[in-house]
Phi, psi and omega in degrees: 000131180257120184296329180296326179286321175300316179296325179295319177297317179300312182294325180302319181277332175295318178295323180295320181289331187307323183245026182244104177296315177301326179296318178292324177298314180296323185282325188243319188289311184295319173302320179295321179294319177302315181296319180299315183297311182286329177294318179293323176297320178298316178298319180298312180297320181297318182286340176280354180055043178276131179279125179239147180284355179234163179297134183299327182284000177294338176293315178292318177300322179297313181291326177296313183284324180295329179301329179296316178297309185297315184285328177296315177294312184296321182301318180291314180298315181292324177301315179291319179297325178297325181276345185245282187292325190270322182246354180052046183263002189295325179296322177298324179291319184291330181271355177275166177283010182293127177275153177304320181295325179289321178295315180297318180298318177295319179295319179294317179299318179294319179299316179298320179298318180292321178299314182295321179297313179294326182289325177299318178298316181295319179297319180295318179293320180299321180284316185291316187266328188235005176056038177250116179257114182298331181293346177294343177293332177101187182301335181297342178303322180298323179289320176304310183297316180299313182298318182288323179293322177296318180292319177300321177295320179297317177297320178300322178295319178296316178299317179301315179297320180295318179294321177299321183281318188252355175088187185301338180297342181265008186293341179297337180292341176301328177262329192271330187295317179295322180295324178299324181278348185299315180299327180278348181275353178055050184293318186244003182209160181288155179299332185298340180279349181281153173297164186307312182295325180288327177296320178298319178293322180297322181290347176272356180253132178295335182297325182296322179292324181293313184288326173296319178295321179299314180295323178296316180293317180294334178279359176098008180269168179289154180295132181278076186299326179298313179293325178292328174297318176299318180299317181292324176296315177298322176303315180299319179296312181294321181293316178297314180296319180295317180292321178296320180294315180297318180294320179297317180291332175293322176296321177296319179303315183286319183290321186264359177073028181291354180298337180296342177295337185256015179256143179284000000 
């Protein structure tokens, strides 16, 4: 892997964003709106003096952490769609010396940058408007973020592979696949409220362990390091499988000539 080529992929999308108002809206505005909606709901519940078995700020914590999963996945999918369906730049990529691993590394780096930019805005709003400091979660917050970012990247790899195989018609999955997993991730409620079959599916997702752990920490309990270890192991499995799937579908694209789907 050549770092200069990875950096070239990163810069290509950074330059594209520089003069794109919709790009800035997607990166900064929508995360802020999500936080505003759930933050206001939190204030409403708090002012009603409703007794809840979990910390009231777990709603804000949930939306903050879920944004990492959603944006990590979305960043990779949108990066590829920008090079294929939207700008028809895929032929230029295929005739260049760029390796698939270098393109993916550049896309992941760009996705992480966008996630961090949007998250800084959300953290600032959470503190300014709702007096919620994410750092109050403690050092375990870094593990939460890492686990969720790895899973979001894994979903992005799966989406990338599906788009490579089935073409632009599958681009809705860049937004939809993570959302499908959201109910099973127990973002705003405990896994125990799910039906039996859904609980089994939830335990197969690393996100459920992270959000259960977040609520536990906010409630004043010790960080569940054992469960977070399980989440990281599952992340490794999903990430390896997602990358293998995306690479396999890239081979199918080249062998079967599916690149014509992205030509005008």
